[in-house]
N, C-alpha and C positions, 0 to 999 in steps of 0.2 A: 504494500500500500504506500504509494508515493504521493505526498501532498505538498510538495514544494511548488512555489509560485513561479511560472515561466516569466522571463524578463519582460515580455510584451503583454502580459495579461493585465486585466483591470478588475475592479469590483463588478463591473457589468458582465465580465466573463463568467463570474459565479452566478449572477442572476440568470444568465442565458443557459446555464447547465453545461458549460463547456469545460469545467474543471472538476477534479474529483472531490467535490464537496456537495452536500445537500443544498440545493439552491433555495429552499424555502425556510430552513430552520438554522439557528434560532435567532430571530430578529424581533425588534419591536413592531407592534402593529403598524402596517403601512410603510415600514422602513424597507430599504433595499440595500444590497451589498455595495452598490455604487456609492451610496451615502455613507455607509458605516465602515468601509475599508479604506485605509490610507497606505501609501507606499513611500515611507521615509527614506531619505538618502543616508544610509548607515553602512559601515563595513559589512561584508558578507559574513554570515554565521558559519560555524564549523562545517556543516554538511551542505551548504548551498554552493553550487558550482557557478561557472561563468554565465550559464543560461538561466539562473534562478535569481530571485530577489526577496528581500524581507517584506513582510506585510504587517500592518498595524490594525488591530481590532479596536473600535471605539464604542463608547457608550455615552448617552445623553439623557436628558429628562424623558425623551420619547422612547427609550429602550425598555418598554414594558411588553413582555412576551404575551401575545394573544390579547393584549389589552386588559388582561385580568390579573397578571402576576405583579400587583402593584407594590409588593414588598421588595421585589428585586429590580435591579437594572441589569439587563443582560443582552449580550450579543456574542454568539459563538458559532464558529464554523464546525460542521460535523464532517470530518474526513471520511471518504469512501474509497473503495478499491478502484473505481473507474467512474467517469461521468455517467450519471443516471442510475448508478447501482445503489439501491437503498440500504443494502447490507443489514437487513433486519431479520432475516430468516436464520435462527440459530443453527439449523441443520446444515447450512452451507456457509456460515460466516466464519471463514478461516482466520479472520483478523483477531478473533477471540477464542482460538482453539490452539492446542499444542503449546509451543514455547515461542513467544514473539518478543522482540525488543522495540519499544515505541520511543522514537527520538523527537526532541524538539529543542530549539534554542529560544531564550526569552531575554528581552532587553527592556528596561524602563524607558518611558518617554517623560522627561521632566517638564515638557511644555504641557502635555496632557497628563499631569501627575495624578496619581490615585490619592484618595483620602484614606490613610492607613488606620483610621479609627474604625473602619469597616473591614470585614473579611471578604476576600476575593478568591474565587476559583479561576484558575488560569487554564488548566487542562485536567480532564478527568474522563473516566469511563463510566457511563450510566447504563445500568442493567436494562434489558429489553422490556421488562415490565415496569420500568420507571420507579422501582421501589427503593433503590439504593445506588450509591456510587462506589465502584469497586476500589478505586484509588482517586486521590485528589492531589494535584499540584497547585499550591495556592500561596497567598501572602496576606498580610494585614492582621488585624486584631481578631482572633478567633471569636466567633459569635457566642455571646453569653458571658465573655470575660468582663465586659463593662469597660467603657472608655477610660476609667480612672484606675484600671488594674494593669493593662498592658501598655508599657511605655512606647513612644514613637520608635525608638531604636529597636526594641524587640519586635514591634509590629512589622518593621521593614526587614522581614526575613522571608526567604523563599523556602518552602517546605513541601515534603511529600507526606500525605496523610493516608491512613489505612481505610479499609472499607467502613462506610458510615451507616450500615444497616442498623446499628445501635449507636446513636450519637454519644451516649455516655461512655462507651468503650472505645471510641475512635482514638487512634494513637498517631503521634508524629513519628514517622519512620526515619526521617532524615531532614536536616535543615542547614541553611547557610545564610550569612548576611546577603541581603538583596542589594548589592552595590550598584551605583549608577554608572552609566557609560561603559557597560560591561555586557558581553554576551554570556549568559548563563546556560550552559549546554547540559541537558538532562537526558539520560537514557534509562528506561525502565524495562528490565527483562521480566516479562510476565509469564509465569508457568501456569497455564490454565488447567493443567492436569494435577499438579502437586499443590496448587494454590499458594504460590510464593511470589514475592517481588524482590528484585535486586536493583539497587540504585547505582547508576554511573553518573559522573559529573566532571565538568571542567569549565574553565573560563576562556572566553575569546577563542583563539586558535589552538589552544593546548588540547592534546588527546584526552578523551575520557579516561577516568580511572574509577575502579570499583570503590564504592563507599562502604563496603562491608559485605558479608555473606547474604544470600537470599533469606528473607524472613517470611514467616507464615502470614498469609493474608487471603481471605476468601475472595476469589475472582469469579465465582460462578455467576451465571445469569446472562452471559453474552452482552449484547447491547451496542451502544455507539460511543465513539470517542468524541470529545469536545475540545476545542481550542479557542480561547477568547477571553471574555470577561463576564463573570457573574458576580455582581456586587450584592452582598447580603445587607439587610437593614441593620440599624442599631435599635436598641430599646429593651426594656426589662419586662418580664412577665408576659411575653408574647406567646400566644397559643398556635399561631399559624404564620410563620415568617414569610410565606409566599405572598400573603396579602396584607400583612400588618408591619408595623415598624416605621422608622424614620429614614427618609432619603432627602438630603438637602437639594435645593433647586439650583439650576445653573450648572449641571454636571457636564463636563467636557474632559473625559478621561480616555486613556488609551494604553495599550500594551503592544509591544513590537515582538513579532515571532519570525522564526526562520527555520529551515532545515527540518521540516516536519515529515517524517516517514516512519514506516514500520517494516522490520525485517524478520525473516524466519530465523530463529535461533535454536531450532530443534537439535542442531549438531553441536551446539555450544559456542557458535560463532557470534560475536558481538562487534560491530564496527566501532572502533575507538577514535577514528579520524577519517577524513575524506579519502585517505589512501588505503584504508582497510582496517 
């Protein structure tokens, strides 16, 4: 599954179904990819070649999915194996079977800076029945911590979190300072048979290195990968964060991505750099 953006592509290319992403989801009501995708001039990420470019996913006050998820602000690309492939049938969805390594690079945009008093999902796998996320790459103040508990410095952390089928038992599997003007390269080896996750990481053009052994994490449920921004609300005593909570007005936020692809690691092979 290769989801790198060709150098000549645009947001309208996604709207037209010409790239390996779902053209309809996940956007604010009446929003388009031509509106919500930007293509900043930044150095190439680790796994982007000369024919690829970085892309930026943005959110605004209008980023309310289906017009009903008023607690969230969200815009996410859903990578697919090929243009027009919904990848929803668990019987044929090889992207969530066997052993796969999912790669992406992430860079902060300080012009469209995030509000780190909120929790943000940047990339995750959502089960086919929408009941849980099997892993989450995120940043910001974990929802429920309260703005007066997590300091700004701690909130500006890039982390990988475990399956959230039970929010109370969700764990941070790995974390690092989310520094500015830096490509943060993340590789996740996902063993869908043994239900384990192994994290690989590097900065800028340095090869990925293992951040430790594979750890147990329930990956069952197949589903869809997401890459973009899901901004959770703040607030205490909320019973439904999808429709409740506080979001400030005037939101103009974005996150830059590159080098998004998945490779078969059933033989134990994990690409650590563009040369292999």
